[in-house]
C-alpha positions as CSV (number, residue, x, y, z in Angstrom):
1,M,76.6,257.6,20.0
2,A,74.4,258.6,22.9
3,V,75.8,257.8,26.3
4,P,74.0,258.5,29.6
5,K,75.7,261.1,31.6
6,R,74.5,259.7,35.0
7,K,73.5,256.3,36.2
8,V,69.7,255.9,36.4
9,T,68.8,255.3,40.0
10,K,66.8,252.3,41.2
11,S,64.0,254.6,42.1
12,K,63.7,256.2,38.7
13,R,64.0,252.8,37.0
14,D,61.3,251.3,39.1
15,M,59.0,254.3,38.6
16,R,59.2,253.8,34.9
17,R,58.4,250.1,35.2
18,A,55.4,250.7,37.5
19,H,53.0,250.4,34.5
20,D,54.4,247.1,33.3
21,A,52.7,244.9,36.0
22,L,50.1,242.4,34.8
23,S,46.6,242.7,36.2
24,A,43.9,240.0,36.4
25,D,40.9,240.3,34.1
26,A,37.8,241.9,35.6
27,Y,34.6,239.9,35.8
28,V,31.1,241.0,36.8
29,E,28.2,238.9,37.9
30,D,25.2,238.8,35.6
31,K,22.1,240.2,37.4
32,V,19.7,237.5,36.0
33,T,21.7,234.3,35.8
34,G,24.5,235.0,38.3
35,E,27.1,233.9,35.7
36,L,30.4,235.7,35.5
37,H,31.3,237.6,32.3
38,R,33.7,240.4,31.3
39,P,32.2,243.9,31.6
40,H,31.1,245.5,28.3
41,H,31.1,242.0,26.6
42,I,28.3,239.7,25.6
43,D,27.4,237.0,28.1
44,L,28.1,233.9,25.8
45,K,26.0,231.5,27.9
46,T,22.8,233.5,27.6
47,G,23.5,235.8,24.5
48,M,22.5,238.9,26.4
49,Y,24.1,242.3,26.4
50,K,22.7,245.3,28.4
51,G,19.5,243.4,29.0
52,K,18.8,242.7,25.4
53,Q,19.0,239.4,23.5
54,V,21.9,239.8,21.0
55,L,22.8,236.2,20.1
56,K,20.8,233.1,19.5
57,V,22.2,230.5,21.9
58,K,21.8,226.7,21.1
59,E,20.6,224.6,24.0
60,R,23.2,222.1,25.1
61,F,22.1,218.7,26.4
């Protein structure tokens, strides 16, 4: 059975865990409407992606 020869220091342990932190999702403002949407994703309110109409959006009343 594998047994560690030395105790892992707090520094080494914390360096390994440095990538585990959660980050908030990034949002960008649409140039035309000013709505926030995720980068490289379709703006669901307008149906636009990279300045082109990709989805037909139903009008809500």
